[in-house]
Kinemage of the C-alpha trace (Angstrom):
@kinemage 1
@onewidth
@group {chain A} dominant
@subgroup {mainchain}
@vectorlist {calphas} color= white
{ca met a 1} P 5.331 13.939 -44.156
{ca arg a 2} L 6.432 13.463 -40.628
{ca ile a 3} L 7.056 9.923 -39.375
{ca thr a 4} L 7.417 10.675 -35.645
{ca ser a 5} L 8.053 13.518 -33.577
{ca ser a 6} L 11.761 14.781 -33.145
{ca ala a 7} L 11.492 14.219 -29.545
{ca thr a 8} L 10.573 10.803 -29.751
{ca val a 9} L 12.206 9.725 -32.778
{ca cys a 10} L 14.424 6.419 -32.548
{ca arg a 11} L 13.289 6.026 -29.120
{ca ala a 12} L 11.060 3.342 -30.190
{ca val a 13} L 13.334 1.610 -32.163
{ca ala a 14} L 13.620 -1.869 -30.725
{ca val a 15} L 17.765 -1.830 -30.248
{ca ser a 16} L 18.788 -4.302 -27.806
{ca thr a 17} L 22.636 -3.516 -26.932
{ca ala a 18} L 22.491 -6.981 -25.068
{ca ala a 19} L 21.506 -8.508 -28.369
{ca leu a 20} L 23.454 -6.487 -30.703
{ca leu a 21} L 26.925 -7.502 -28.683
{ca ala a 22} L 26.116 -10.736 -28.223
{ca leu a 23} L 28.324 -12.026 -30.881
{ca tyr a 24} L 31.238 -9.165 -30.132
{ca gly a 25} L 30.773 -9.098 -26.289
{ca gln a 26} L 34.172 -9.609 -24.363
{ca asn a 27} L 34.692 -11.855 -21.443
{ca gln a 28} L 34.827 -9.895 -18.235
{ca pro a 29} L 37.771 -10.306 -15.825
{ca lys a 30} L 36.592 -11.474 -12.546
{ca gly a 31} L 37.807 -8.377 -10.775
{ca tyr a 32} L 35.032 -6.445 -12.229
{ca glu a 33} L 32.761 -9.219 -13.001
{ca lys a 34} L 30.415 -8.602 -9.939
{ca his a 35} L 30.013 -5.071 -10.299
{ca phe a 36} L 29.022 -5.643 -14.263
{ca ser a 37} L 26.753 -8.507 -13.464
{ca gln a 38} L 24.838 -6.445 -10.473
{ca ala a 39} L 24.579 -3.509 -13.044
{ca ala a 40} L 22.904 -5.700 -15.711
{ca lys a 41} L 20.440 -7.338 -12.748
{ca leu a 42} L 19.421 -3.789 -11.691
{ca gln a 43} L 18.946 -2.359 -15.070
{ca gln a 44} L 16.866 -5.582 -15.921
{ca glu a 45} L 14.709 -4.573 -12.777
{ca gly a 46} L 14.325 -0.965 -13.740
{ca gln a 47} L 16.366 0.421 -10.784
{ca tyr a 48} L 18.350 2.729 -13.414
{ca gln a 49} L 20.223 5.093 -11.054
{ca gln a 50} L 21.765 2.076 -9.079
{ca ala a 51} L 22.616 0.283 -12.262
{ca arg a 52} L 23.977 3.422 -13.706
{ca ala a 53} L 26.539 3.568 -10.465
{ca ala a 54} L 27.238 -0.090 -10.896
{ca tyr a 55} L 28.323 0.123 -14.257
{ca gly a 56} L 30.621 2.796 -13.467
{ca leu a 57} L 32.373 0.845 -10.496
{ca ala a 58} L 32.723 -1.771 -13.308
{ca leu a 59} L 34.558 0.361 -15.525
{ca gln a 60} L 36.535 1.744 -12.942
{ca glu a 61} L 38.088 -1.559 -12.030
{ca ala a 62} L 38.274 -2.453 -15.563
{ca glu a 63} L 40.372 0.171 -16.375
{ca ser a 64} L 42.545 -0.532 -13.212
{ca glu a 65} L 42.930 -3.991 -14.106
{ca leu a 66} L 43.103 -3.886 -17.888
{ca gly a 67} L 44.288 -0.157 -18.760
{ca ala a 68} L 42.306 2.533 -20.595
{ca glu a 69} L 41.972 1.088 -24.020
{ca asp a 70} L 41.426 -2.311 -23.690
{ca ala a 71} L 38.805 -4.024 -25.675
{ca ala a 72} L 37.076 -5.547 -22.928
{ca leu a 73} L 35.956 -2.077 -21.800
{ca ser a 74} L 33.686 -1.678 -25.216
{ca asp a 75} L 31.064 -3.563 -23.420
{ca ile a 76} L 30.902 -2.085 -20.431
{ca leu a 77} L 30.929 1.564 -22.098
{ca ile a 78} L 28.047 0.224 -24.563
{ca arg a 79} L 25.782 -0.808 -22.214
{ca gln a 80} L 26.373 2.117 -20.106
{ca gly a 81} L 25.496 4.289 -23.021
{ca ala a 82} L 22.352 2.348 -23.628
{ca leu a 83} L 21.288 2.969 -19.921
{ca cys a 84} L 21.885 6.444 -20.310
{ca ser a 85} L 19.781 6.528 -23.362
{ca ile a 86} L 17.047 4.855 -21.438
{ca leu a 87} L 17.346 7.990 -18.817
{ca arg a 88} L 17.423 10.425 -21.562
{ca asp a 89} L 20.851 11.616 -20.897
{ca tyr a 90} L 22.035 11.256 -24.705
{ca ser a 91} L 24.997 13.389 -23.825
{ca ala a 92} L 26.359 10.981 -21.676
{ca ala a 93} L 25.365 8.213 -23.367
{ca arg a 94} L 27.230 9.482 -26.503
{ca ala a 95} L 30.389 10.030 -24.486
{ca ser a 96} L 30.360 6.208 -23.581
{ca tyr a 97} L 29.745 5.374 -26.930
{ca glu a 98} L 31.906 7.456 -28.416
{ca arg a 99} L 34.931 6.002 -26.059
{ca ala a 100} L 33.532 2.428 -26.955
{ca leu a 101} L 34.024 3.477 -30.464
{ca ala a 102} L 37.467 4.746 -30.285
{ca ile a 103} L 38.632 1.642 -28.555
{ca ser a 104} L 36.888 -0.749 -30.865
{ca gln a 105} L 38.410 1.007 -33.794
{ca lys a 106} L 42.190 0.601 -32.452
{ca thr a 107} L 41.498 -2.996 -31.318
{ca leu a 108} L 39.032 -4.530 -33.698
{ca gly a 109} L 39.844 -2.377 -37.053
{ca pro a 110} L 37.611 0.253 -38.439
{ca glu a 111} L 35.879 -1.934 -40.507
{ca his a 112} L 34.645 -4.489 -37.679
{ca pro a 113} L 31.025 -5.070 -37.558
{ca leu a 114} L 30.824 -3.776 -33.745
{ca val a 115} L 32.077 -0.664 -35.049
{ca gly a 116} L 29.237 -0.417 -37.448
{ca ile a 117} L 26.809 -1.045 -34.534
{ca ile a 118} L 28.498 1.468 -32.283
{ca leu a 119} L 28.085 4.010 -35.119
{ca thr a 120} L 24.358 3.351 -35.437
{ca val a 121} L 23.834 3.999 -31.782
{ca ile a 122} L 25.605 7.278 -31.820
{ca ala a 123} L 23.784 8.514 -34.766
{ca met a 124} L 20.900 7.818 -32.749
{ca thr a 125} L 21.719 9.892 -29.854
{ca his a 126} L 22.395 12.803 -32.059
{ca gln a 127} L 19.088 12.296 -33.574
{ca gln a 128} L 17.110 12.320 -30.521
{ca gln a 129} L 18.694 15.780 -29.793
{ca glu a 130} L 17.617 16.814 -33.119
{ca his a 131} L 21.472 16.858 -34.268
{ca tyr a 132} L 20.396 15.716 -37.970
{ca gly a 133} L 23.199 16.769 -39.582
{ca ala a 134} L 25.655 15.100 -37.283
{ca ala a 135} L 23.275 11.715 -37.619
{ca glu a 136} L 23.226 11.446 -41.228
{ca pro a 137} L 26.826 10.710 -42.005
{ca leu a 138} L 27.270 8.158 -39.042
{ca tyr a 139} L 24.246 6.051 -40.388
{ca arg a 140} L 25.835 6.382 -43.640
{ca arg a 141} L 29.264 4.681 -42.536
{ca ser a 142} L 27.367 2.699 -40.023
{ca leu a 143} L 25.649 1.160 -43.152
{ca ser a 144} L 28.714 1.116 -45.418
{ca ile a 145} L 30.397 -1.275 -42.701
{ca leu a 146} L 27.723 -3.608 -42.047
{ca glu a 147} L 26.609 -4.264 -45.566
{ca lys a 148} L 29.974 -5.442 -46.364
{ca thr a 149} L 30.876 -6.931 -43.229
{ca thr a 150} L 27.534 -8.843 -41.785
{ca gly a 151} L 25.366 -8.516 -44.981
{ca pro a 152} L 22.190 -6.510 -46.180
{ca asn a 153} L 19.773 -8.682 -44.307
{ca asp a 154} L 21.334 -8.698 -41.090
{ca pro a 155} L 19.261 -7.270 -37.940
{ca asn a 156} L 21.954 -4.660 -37.280
{ca thr a 157} L 22.049 -3.372 -40.617
{ca ala a 158} L 18.036 -3.451 -40.407
{ca val a 159} L 18.295 -1.277 -37.183
{ca ala a 160} L 20.299 1.479 -39.024
{ca glu a 161} L 18.153 1.672 -42.049
{ca leu a 162} L 15.221 2.336 -40.004
{ca gly a 163} L 16.882 4.569 -37.928
{ca leu a 164} L 18.139 6.373 -41.149
{ca ala a 165} L 14.420 6.296 -42.558
{ca lys a 166} L 13.192 8.079 -39.495
{ca leu a 167} L 16.043 10.539 -40.086
{ca phe a 168} L 14.371 11.468 -43.410
{ca gly a 169} L 11.290 11.284 -42.080
{ca val a 170} L 11.744 13.989 -39.641
{ca gln a 171} L 13.594 16.310 -41.974
{ca arg a 172} L 10.353 16.001 -44.627
{ca arg a 173} L 12.766 13.989 -47.072
{ca asn a 174} L 9.479 11.967 -48.032
{ca thr a 175} L 10.434 10.216 -51.246
{ca glu a 176} L 13.880 9.077 -49.409
{ca ala a 177} L 12.220 8.166 -46.382
{ca glu a 178} L 9.272 5.955 -48.219
{ca glu a 179} L 11.848 4.407 -50.513
{ca leu a 180} L 14.143 3.157 -47.365
{ca leu a 181} L 11.272 2.048 -45.477
{ca glu a 182} L 9.918 -0.161 -48.347
{ca lys a 183} L 13.579 -1.596 -48.803
{ca val a 184} L 13.684 -2.507 -44.930
{ca ile a 185} L 10.527 -3.985 -44.517
{ca pro a 186} L 11.305 -7.488 -46.767
{ca met a 187} L 14.398 -7.568 -44.713
{ca leu a 188} L 12.957 -7.209 -41.163
{ca glu a 189} L 10.033 -9.834 -42.230
{ca arg a 190} L 12.681 -12.468 -43.150
{ca met a 191} L 13.682 -11.838 -39.418
{ca arg a 192} L 10.408 -11.527 -37.894
{ca val a 193} L 11.090 -14.053 -35.488
{ca ser a 194} L 13.731 -12.080 -33.844
{ca asp a 195} L 12.506 -8.623 -34.644
{ca gly a 196} L 8.918 -8.338 -34.823
{ca arg a 197} L 8.837 -5.245 -32.872
{ca asn a 198} L 10.994 -3.610 -35.257
{ca leu a 199} L 8.874 -4.412 -38.549
{ca ala a 200} L 5.782 -3.494 -36.637
{ca ile a 201} L 7.367 -0.039 -36.099
{ca ala a 202} L 8.610 0.109 -39.896
{ca leu a 203} L 4.944 -0.522 -41.248
{ca val a 204} L 3.198 1.843 -39.091
{ca asp a 205} L 5.852 4.567 -40.172
{ca leu a 206} L 5.124 3.817 -43.958
{ca ala a 207} L 1.899 3.550 -43.167
{ca glu a 208} L 1.717 6.807 -41.360
{ca ala a 209} L 3.992 8.577 -44.756
{ca tyr a 210} L 1.285 6.942 -47.243
{ca arg a 211} L -1.680 8.628 -44.760
{ca leu a 212} L -0.268 12.124 -44.465
{ca asp a 213} L 0.566 12.316 -48.463
{ca gly a 214} L -3.079 11.250 -48.933
{ca arg a 215} L -2.310 7.509 -50.463
{ca tyr a 216} L -5.018 6.010 -48.142
{ca ala a 217} L -5.348 2.474 -50.010
{ca asn a 218} L -1.526 2.162 -49.645
{ca ala a 219} L -1.449 3.132 -46.005
{ca glu a 220} L -4.305 0.761 -45.162
{ca ser a 221} L -2.366 -2.240 -46.319
{ca tyr a 222} L 0.449 -1.186 -43.800
{ca tyr a 223} L -1.628 -0.394 -40.979
{ca arg a 224} L -3.207 -3.887 -41.197
{ca arg a 225} L -0.133 -5.614 -41.578
{ca ala a 226} L 1.157 -3.604 -38.444
{ca leu a 227} L -2.028 -4.457 -36.670
{ca ala a 228} L -1.833 -8.256 -37.021
{ca ile a 229} L 1.511 -8.237 -35.743
{ca val a 230} L 0.344 -6.632 -32.563
{ca glu a 231} L -2.678 -8.558 -32.306
{ca ala a 232} L -0.566 -11.979 -32.730
{ca gln a 233} L 2.145 -10.383 -30.137
{ca pro a 234} L 0.798 -7.324 -27.889
{ca asp a 235} L 3.901 -6.831 -26.228
{ca trp a 236} L 5.580 -5.884 -29.697
{ca ser a 237} L 3.627 -2.894 -29.630
{ca thr a 238} L 5.614 0.051 -28.967
{ca ser a 239} L 4.019 3.585 -28.006
{ca glu a 240} L 5.123 4.768 -31.402
{ca val a 241} L 3.049 1.880 -32.769
{ca ser a 242} L 0.373 2.529 -30.769
{ca arg a 243} L 0.106 6.136 -31.618
{ca gly a 244} L 0.269 5.164 -35.479
{ca leu a 245} L -2.670 2.569 -35.291
{ca ala a 246} L -4.579 5.081 -33.360
{ca his a 247} L -4.997 7.206 -36.885
{ca phe a 248} L -6.282 4.049 -38.815
{ca pro a 249} L -9.593 4.506 -37.391
{ca asp a 250} L -9.476 8.125 -38.279
{ca met a 251} L -8.283 7.587 -41.950
{ca leu a 252} L -11.146 5.211 -42.423
{ca his a 253} L -13.567 7.835 -40.886
{ca ala a 254} L -12.224 10.226 -43.527
{ca met a 255} L -12.718 8.052 -46.037
{ca lys a 256} L -16.458 7.847 -44.973
{ca arg a 257} L -16.259 4.474 -43.713
{ca arg a 258} L -17.584 5.098 -40.420
{ca thr a 259} L -19.144 1.892 -39.322
{ca glu a 260} L -15.693 0.072 -40.183
{ca ala a 261} L -13.734 3.208 -38.382
{ca lys a 262} L -15.961 2.321 -34.907
{ca glu a 263} L -15.166 -1.209 -34.991
{ca leu a 264} L -11.732 -0.955 -35.962
{ca asn a 265} L -11.293 1.596 -33.164
{ca ala a 266} L -12.568 -0.675 -30.641
{ca gln a 267} L -10.277 -3.780 -31.915
{ca ile a 268} L -7.187 -1.583 -31.570
{ca lys a 269} L -8.290 -0.441 -28.065
{ca ser a 270} L -8.923 -4.178 -26.999
{ca ile a 271} L -5.377 -5.508 -28.450
{ca leu a 272} L -3.316 -2.538 -27.001
{ca ser a 273} L -4.879 -3.069 -23.559
{ca arg a 274} L -3.753 -6.611 -23.064
């Protein structure tokens, strides 16, 4: 079972750094607030290279004002890392995250929720570069922290578990991947309003796992649940969800349900083209 290709693994996991940091973000001193705000605005507008330069200026000013290890630097570093991940510069992203991790561990303590969040995104950068041996212990440490501090039903815990499930999938650790997805889906359903995109991803991942194992009845149930989500909220469909749903009509065709397959294919195309 291969949930998604190693080149795209975790890219579709809907990790919003701004949202993840909402509870833990620092107040920026006015000396670098201008560049920080400018960077965030440029990033939102899709001007990524300009945003990257602005984050760099904000970081330089913050270091000058506060020193190289002040807790307030973590927010800039994490957002800078997230931008580098968007640009697929995963080595640069990891360098930013790892510096933020060092600062956060020193200033907040090694068991703080923000430390768990940063460990998750560092694991994702390793996974995106197929450093699977490095990613797994980071996910496990992240989950150990988050489950103790924010609880098993927290969105950050769900994101870490979904990332680990994908890691198992690309390593063809079928049973572990399926067990973890079956665990994380109820968590994501409870937070569906705020995390519907990740729920759709998890449902498609599990459907794909069952399809590839030839367990078509199970796969159909999860495909239909994912399809219902993106039909109600089309912008929750990531490229990964779209690719997974495209396999649903093919599966029905293989089951000799050809009329259903044709109708479903048209329905999916209509939904995803909105």
